[in-house]
Structure formats: C-alpha cells, structure tokens
KEBAMI-170068 format. One record per residue (C-alpha): residue in three letters; x, y, z. Coordinates in steps of 0.1 Angstrom, whole numbers, padded with zeros to 4 digits, always signed. Each point is the difference from the previous one (the first is absolute). Layout:
residues N
alaXYZ...
//
This chain:
residues 509
met+0000+0002-0001asn+0012+0032-0007his+0000+0024+0029asn+0012+0030-0022leu-0021+0030+0015phe-0006+0008-0039glu-0019-0032-0004thr-0027+0010+0025phe+0000+0036-0016ala-0006-0015-0035arg-0030-0020+0009his-0018+0035+0008met+0017+0018-0028asn-0012-0027-0025ala-0036-0001+0014arg-0001+0038+0000asn+0014+0004-0033gln-0012+0034-0016ser-0011+0013+0034ala+0018+0029+0014phe+0032-0007+0020ile+0018+0036+0000val-0017+0034-0007thr+0018+0032+0001pro-0013+0035-0001glu+0020+0005-0032gly-0017-0027-0017arg+0028-0026-0003asp-0022-0027+0010phe+0007-0038+0001thr-0023-0030-0001tyr+0010-0033+0016ala+0004-0014-0035asp+0025+0028-0006ala+0019-0008+0032leu+0003-0037-0010thr+0014+0010-0035ile+0024+0028+0011ser+0012-0020+0031ala+0011-0029-0025gln+0017+0027-0023leu+0019+0013+0031ala+0009-0034+0013gly+0014-0007-0033ala+0020+0032+0002leu+0014-0009+0034ile+0012-0034-0014ala+0015+0016-0031leu+0020+0023+0022gly+0013-0028+0020val-0023-0005+0031lys-0004-0036+0011pro-0025-0013+0026gly+0015+0010+0035asp+0018+0030-0014arg-0006+0033+0015val-0017+0028-0021ala+0007+0034+0017val-0027+0025-0011gln+0002+0039+0009val-0025+0016-0023asp-0031+0025+0005lys-0035-0015+0005ser-0016-0012-0033pro-0022-0030-0011glu+0030-0013-0017ala+0019-0002+0033ile-0027-0023+0013leu+0001-0019-0033leu+0037-0005+0007tyr-0005-0013+0034leu-0024-0026-0014ala+0026-0008-0026cys+0025-0007+0024leu-0022-0022+0019arg-0010-0019-0030met+0035-0008-0013gly+0012-0008+0036gly+0021+0031+0005val+0003+0016+0036tyr-0016+0035-0001leu+0022+0027+0018pro-0018+0034+0001leu+0018+0030+0012asn-0011+0033+0012thr+0000+0028-0026gly+0015+0024+0025tyr+0034-0020+0004thr+0029+0016-0015ala+0026-0017-0020ala+0022-0007+0028glu-0028-0014+0020ile-0010-0022-0031gly+0038-0012+0001tyr-0004-0016+0032phe-0033-0020-0012leu+0015-0013-0033gly+0031-0010+0016asp-0017-0018+0028ala-0026-0016-0021glu+0020-0005-0029pro-0030+0002-0026ser+0005-0014-0036leu-0019+0032-0014phe-0004+0034+0015val-0032+0021-0014cys+0001+0036+0004gln-0017+0031-0012pro+0012+0012-0036glu+0014+0033+0015ala+0020-0020+0025leu+0019-0020-0024ala+0035+0013+0001asp-0001-0001+0036ala-0015-0033+0001arg+0027-0014-0024lys+0028+0013+0024val-0014-0016+0029ala-0005-0032-0019asn+0034+0000-0011ser+0015+0006+0033thr-0022-0028+0015asn+0004-0025-0029cys-0037-0001-0007pro+0002-0013-0037gln-0033+0017-0016val-0016+0033+0002ala-0033+0008-0016thr-0025+0031+0003leu-0037+0001+0006gly-0018+0034-0001val-0032+0011+0015asn-0018-0001-0036gly+0009-0036-0009asp+0031+0014-0016gly+0037-0011+0004ser+0023-0026-0012leu-0017-0028+0019met-0034+0003-0018glu+0020+0001-0033thr+0015-0034+0008ala-0033-0013+0009thr-0013+0008-0034arg+0030-0019-0017ala+0005-0030+0024glu-0018-0034-0001pro-0031+0005+0022phe+0002-0026+0031asp-0035-0011+0002gly+0006-0027+0026ile+0004+0003+0038glu+0032-0011+0015gln-0003-0030+0023arg+0005+0012+0036ala-0003-0013+0036gly-0018+0019+0027thr+0033+0004+0018asp+0019+0015-0031leu+0007+0038+0000ala-0025+0022-0015ala+0015+0034+0012ile+0023+0015+0020leu-0010+0033+0018tyr+0027+0021+0020thr-0009+0014+0032ser+0003+0039+0004gly+0032+0000+0019thr-0009+0024+0025thr+0018-0020+0028gly+0030-0011-0022arg+0009-0020-0032ser-0030-0006-0021lys-0009-0036+0002gly-0015-0020-0030ala-0032-0019+0012met-0004-0031-0022leu-0037-0006-0006thr-0011-0034-0018his-0029-0008-0023gly-0016-0016+0030asn+0004+0030+0021leu-0015+0023-0024gly-0028-0023-0014ser-0012-0009+0036asn-0001+0034+0011ala-0020+0014-0031lys-0026-0027+0003thr-0006+0009+0038leu-0003+0035-0007met-0023-0005-0030glu-0024-0020+0023thr+0005+0021+0031trp-0008+0033-0019arg-0026-0016-0022phe+0016+0008-0032thr-0018-0012-0031glu+0003+0007-0038ala-0026+0028+0004asp+0025+0021+0021arg+0020+0029-0016leu+0029+0010+0024ile+0012+0034+0001his+0038-0005-0003ala+0019+0031+0009leu+0030-0016+0021pro+0034-0002-0015ile+0008-0036-0013phe+0036-0007+0013his-0016-0009+0035thr-0019-0029+0016his-0033+0022+0002gly-0002+0011-0035leu+0015-0031-0018phe-0009-0032+0021val-0032+0013+0019ala-0016+0021-0026cys+0011-0016-0031asn-0001-0038+0010val-0034+0003+0017thr-0014+0015-0032leu+0014-0025-0021met-0011-0027+0024ala-0034+0010-0004gly+0000+0011-0035ala-0010+0033+0009ser+0013+0034-0017met+0019+0029+0010tyr-0003+0037-0005phe+0038+0007-0004leu+0013+0033+0011ser+0036+0011-0001arg-0003+0016+0034phe-0026+0010+0025asp-0019+0032-0011val-0030+0012+0019asp-0019+0011-0030thr+0007-0034-0020val-0007-0021+0030ile-0033+0018+0006glu-0012-0002-0037ala+0011-0037+0000met-0025-0009+0028ser-0029+0001-0024glu+0011-0031-0015gly+0024-0015+0027thr-0009-0023+0027thr+0030+0001+0022leu+0031+0018+0009met+0032-0011+0016gly+0018+0027+0017val+0023+0014+0024pro-0009+0023+0028thr+0010+0032-0020phe-0028-0009-0028tyr-0025+0002+0028thr+0010+0033+0016arg+0003+0015-0033leu-0036-0013-0010leu-0012+0014+0034gln+0010+0036-0011asp-0021+0001-0029asp-0036+0010+0004arg-0012-0024-0029leu+0007-0029+0023thr-0035-0010+0010pro-0024-0034+0000glu-0012+0010-0033leu+0035+0001-0015thr+0010-0035+0016arg-0035-0016-0007his+0016-0022-0026met+0028-0012+0021arg-0002-0029+0021leu+0035+0001+0017phe+0028+0021+0011thr+0031-0017+0014ser+0031+0017+0018gly+0035-0013+0006ser+0037+0008-0003ala-0002+0024+0031pro-0022+0004+0028leu-0032+0015-0002thr-0012+0026+0026ala-0031-0007+0020glu-0011+0036-0009thr+0003-0007-0039his-0019-0031+0004arg-0029+0014+0019glu-0001+0032-0022phe-0001-0022-0033glu-0028-0020+0013lys-0019+0029+0010arg+0004+0018-0034thr-0006-0031-0022gly-0016-0026+0019his+0029-0024-0007ala+0021-0012+0027ile+0036-0006-0013leu+0013-0033+0003glu+0034+0001+0014arg+0025-0029-0005tyr+0036-0009+0010gly+0027-0015-0020met+0036+0004-0010thr+0026-0008-0027glu+0009-0032+0015thr-0035-0014+0006asn-0023+0015-0025met-0034+0005+0022asn-0003-0013+0035thr-0034+0015+0015ser-0029+0018-0012asn-0029+0017+0018pro-0031-0021-0010tyr-0022+0007-0031asp-0027-0009+0020gly+0000+0011+0035asp+0017+0027+0021arg+0029+0021-0019ile+0015+0012+0031ala+0019+0033-0003gly+0036-0003+0015thr+0002-0037-0007val+0012-0019-0031gly-0028-0028+0006leu+0002-0038+0004pro+0023-0025-0015leu-0004-0011-0036pro-0013-0036-0005gly+0031-0022+0001val+0021+0027+0020glu+0010-0005+0034ile+0014+0030+0022arg+0014-0001+0034val+0016+0026+0024thr+0031-0007+0016asp+0025+0018+0023pro+0025+0019-0019glu+0024-0003+0028thr+0004-0035-0001asp+0008-0028-0025thr-0027-0024+0010his-0027+0013-0025gln-0024-0012+0025pro-0036+0017-0003leu-0007+0027+0025pro-0034+0003+0019gln-0027+0015-0020gly-0001+0037-0002glu+0037+0005+0009ile+0021+0018-0024gly+0029-0019-0017met+0015-0010-0033leu-0022-0012-0027glu+0009-0031-0016val-0018-0016-0030arg-0002-0035-0016gly-0021-0009-0032pro+0004-0007-0036asn+0004+0035-0008val+0033+0001+0019phe+0031+0005-0021ile+0029-0027-0003gly+0029+0021+0011tyr+0022+0030-0010trp+0019-0002-0031arg+0035-0011+0009met-0002+0011+0037pro-0001-0033+0016glu+0008+0015+0037lys-0027+0025-0005thr-0025-0027-0011arg+0008-0021+0031ala-0005+0028+0024glu-0033+0012-0014leu-0016-0032-0016leu-0001-0026+0029glu+0003-0036-0004asp-0037-0005+0011gly-0009+0022-0030phe-0009+0033+0018phe+0014+0031-0014val+0011+0027+0026thr-0017+0031-0017gly+0017+0028+0019asp-0034+0015+0008leu-0011+0002+0038gly-0039-0006+0006leu-0026-0017+0019ile-0028-0022-0003asp-0030+0011+0017glu-0030-0021+0014arg-0017-0002-0033gly+0029-0013-0020tyr+0007+0037-0016val+0035+0006-0005his+0015+0035+0012ile+0034+0013-0013val+0016+0024+0026gly+0031+0006-0021arg+0031-0013-0013asp+0028-0017+0021lys+0024+0027-0014asp-0024+0025+0008leu-0004-0008+0038val+0010+0027+0022ile+0018-0010+0033ser-0002+0032+0024gly+0015-0005+0036gly+0001-0036-0006phe-0038-0002-0010asn-0015-0010-0034val-0020+0026-0017tyr-0019-0011-0029pro-0002+0029-0024lys-0037-0010-0014glu-0015+0004+0035val+0013+0038+0001glu-0008+0007-0034gln-0036-0010+0004leu-0006+0024+0028ile+0018+0026-0019asp-0020-0007-0031glu-0033+0004+0018met+0006+0038+0006asp-0021+0023-0020thr+0030+0019-0012val+0022-0030-0011leu-0001-0014-0035glu+0025-0028+0008ser+0029-0006+0021ala+0032-0023+0003val+0016-0009+0034ile+0039-0010+0002gly+0026-0003+0023val+0033+0019-0001pro+0030-0001+0023his-0003+0016+0032pro+0027+0003+0027asp-0022-0009+0029phe-0027-0025-0015gly+0019-0017-0027glu-0027+0012-0025gly-0025+0029+0002val-0033-0005-0011thr-0005+0026-0029ala-0032+0008-0020val+0001+0015-0034ile-0034+0015-0011val-0017+0011-0030pro-0027+0025+0009gln-0034+0002-0016pro+0000+0025-0030gly-0003+0034+0017ala+0000-0013+0037arg+0023+0018+0026ile+0018-0023+0025glu+0022+0003+0026glu+0027-0024+0013thr-0011+0005+0037glu-0037-0006-0013val+0010-0035-0011ile+0018-0009+0030asn-0024+0013+0026ala-0028-0021-0021leu+0019-0031+0006lys+0009+0001+0037ser-0032-0014+0012arg-0001-0027-0025leu+0034-0015-0001ala+0026-0011+0025lys+0028+0026+0006tyr+0025-0020-0019lys-0023-0004-0031gln-0005+0036-0003pro+0019+0020-0027lys+0028+0022+0015arg-0001+0022-0033val-0024+0005-0027phe+0008+0013-0035phe-0021+0011-0027val+0004-0006-0036asp-0018+0004-0034ser+0000-0036-0009leu+0016-0032+0014pro+0026-0018-0023arg-0013-0029-0017asn+0012-0028-0023thr-0018-0007-0033met-0028-0022+0018gly-0009+0026+0025lys+0021-0014+0029val+0014+0028+0022gln+0038-0002+0000lys+0008+0005+0038asn+0036-0008-0007gln+0000+0033-0018leu-0018+0018+0030arg+0025-0016+0025glu+0030+0012-0021thr-0016+0034-0002tyr-0006+0004+0038lys+0027-0019+0013asp+0018+0028+0018ile-0029+0018+0016tyr+0008-0013+0035ala+0038+0005-0003asp+0003+0029+0022val-0027-0011+0027
//
C-alpha cells in the first residue's frame, strides 16, 4: 500500500475534477484537474533537474498557486519539501542549504544572482526560479519535461517535509515530518472542524509555515474543499471574501484588525461557519469582542512546527477564551515538572511542562541526534517547551514558554498571568511581560505595553492597578510603552528582542 500523502489527496482531486481548488482575487484560478496536471508537470521538472525520492527541495518563493502545486509535485515524486521564510537573508539561507543539503533550491526570479552564490558556497547543485505569476525557470522546465503522472511509493514513516524552527533560542532546527505525520493530522482536523467539499477557506496566511501550508492547505485537500487564495492579509479583501467564504484560519492580528473595522457585523459573517486562530495567543478580550460583534466564537487551537496541531477548542461545545481546548483525537498530553527528569505527570491544575504524544509528532531533528534525544523521549512524548496546565474539564491552558519564564527573587513568574490582567485594562491594547537582569532579584518583572489608540496611560497607573491582584513578586517593577510589539511573520511576539532592548534598565538600581 502506498502511504504517500499525495495518494490520499489524489483521490479527492480526481473526484472533484473540474471543481475549484484555488481561486484568487486576480482571477488566476485552478481546478482540481488543473492541480493534477500541473503537479505532474512540475514533478517531471523536479526529476529533470536531478531530484530523486528522498532528496530535499528548498523553496523560498512568494505566495502563489504554483508554489502550492510545487509542494504537491514534491510529494508526488517522493521529494522532501523544505519551505523557507521569504524574509530570510542570503546569509541565513546559506545555513539552511548547508544543513539540509538540498538537491534543488527554488528562489524568486529577482533573487537568482544571490541564490546562485549561496548555492555555490553550499554545494547545492541546482537553482531554479518561480515567480508570483507562475513565471520563472521552473515552470519553463515543467513545460518541456516529461510529466510524472504516477505517485512515488512512500511509507508512512518516510519524510515528506522538513520545517526549520524559528531559531529564537539558538540555531534553527529542522523538524522532520513524515507522510504519516501530515496525513493523520490533516484527517483529524478535517473531521474535528467539519470540513467538507462545500467549504471555501479564506487563505491569507504565509505558506512557509505549518499553519498556512499543512493546516490550511492539507485540510482543504483532504476535504476536497476550495481556497480563496490571498497574497497577504488585507482587511478589505478578507471582508469582500466573506460573501462566498465559509471559514477563515488566522492569527490573532487578523482578528484585532478586523475588529477595528465597522463593517464587521453578524450580517457580514452570516455565510461563515468557522473562524480559527493559532500561531500566537489570542487574548480573552479579542475573543469576547469578536463574538459580541459577529455572533461567532473564535476557535483557538494549539500546535507547533514539530507536532502540527495538538489541541482544539470544540466545534460543538464551549470555546473557552484563554484556553487552547482539548487534545485532538489520538493525541495525548501530559504536564510534568520541568525541574526534574522524571517526566511524571503533575496533579491536575498544576503548571508544568506540556509533553505531547501522537501520530502527529515528528520523528526528530535533522542531523541533531542529541537534541532529538533530549526533546523526543523514548516513550514517544515530545517536550514542547511550553508551560501550561490542564483544568478540571480537560481544557489545556498555555501560560508561556519555558524560555519566557521569569524567575524573580527565587519565585517563578508566568508572563501570561500578568499579561492577562494588564490586557483587561481599558486603556491597554496588548502587553508583553519579560524578565531582565536585576541586581537584587536576579530578574526584574518588566511590562511592555501598547496603549489603545488615543489612550493616555501612565506607568504608576498600571503598577497600582496590579497591586491588589498579584503577589508582590509578580508585579512589574517597570512599565514601558511602545507603538507596537516586535513580532515574527506568524504574529508571535519576539520577547528575545524585548529582553535585549530593556536588558540594562535595572543596571543602576
């Protein structure tokens, strides 16, 4: 039996045939029949360029329908897809090409000169280009090469993709994801979120990340649904798309920006059945305000590069603000003491390290056996690095990253607890709590706040508001105000940047 993920997708693609797969605002639309044809042509191009089953194909291109078809082509012919953030510099790309040793690097046409230099320096044998309008040398090769109409035989344990972690805590690690990992998670999400061929997903996410590629595209393909494919998130375009769309997958920033638009009403969203959020924490205030304005409760879920999706608030049932819901079917989650190596579950309700086991969990880090052994345990549980708890109803709460834990005066301070209270203030749009060096306490709890537009707020006001609500060791010693918080492409606040910015504020205490 062929466990190639494309084999599963192909069944739906053949059944849907002339039905829409990708629809764009520019009118560059693709049916499922088109996807089958072009993926075969692109698979033929990959083979012509020397890619063999198991070889890595590194891809740093702008979002386009052809980029998705290239991903499908890579699956089809047994390659290992390696998407790279379009914001990476040539120097950063050099690390990934040197580490992954792809047999082909696909870049933007305008980046070809730099790409060739990097490829030469890392012994990458082939470079091809793919443009946003389906132009570039790869598509030219696809028109000349013999199409690969078959589907390469793959086991469920064979690699389908490598995704590099963001590297905010050190050297980026390549998470190895198999056909079985991706297929099992897509099927579970399709069933959990009730996706059918009648759905049209408003796709405004980047496609070099697990959210926009594996959650959004794989679920769409698994259901035989369609995507309204946007090059980026734009409020006007998303609002216009809601007349025909049925679901939106977003990051919290999508929803905060939609809430700033007076057109967001129950009437506007009447055709929509589901809004999901992930990649960064959604504030309880955003959750409540969105439901108040539209009648829709945002469904928040929790996943990561190494595991795909782990939990989800229920489709039917309480979608509780501030939680990431219940473990998905087939996924196990335990909370353990991060200070010990026993990995024994803590009592219900206690905060500890979240560990995950299931068919969705990756098989290790590319060429990092020591790191793999440290984080992927012998019993199959993966140490996520996220601190959380499981409440009496089984809902998972994320309280922060292990690296973001603040230890002040010997006491653990979980940033999320402080941030939630600050975010409840009427004058606050959002906040980030960090720990920076303090001569007396080791780390001083420090708050960085984005005020609501037009609001006036003082440092003493914030400190006084928290005095009666938090133990003294949890209270911020300083509060700073900024226009915006630094974020990565997926909307996650980059607390490492904040720690660097404010590292010397207590030096003279």
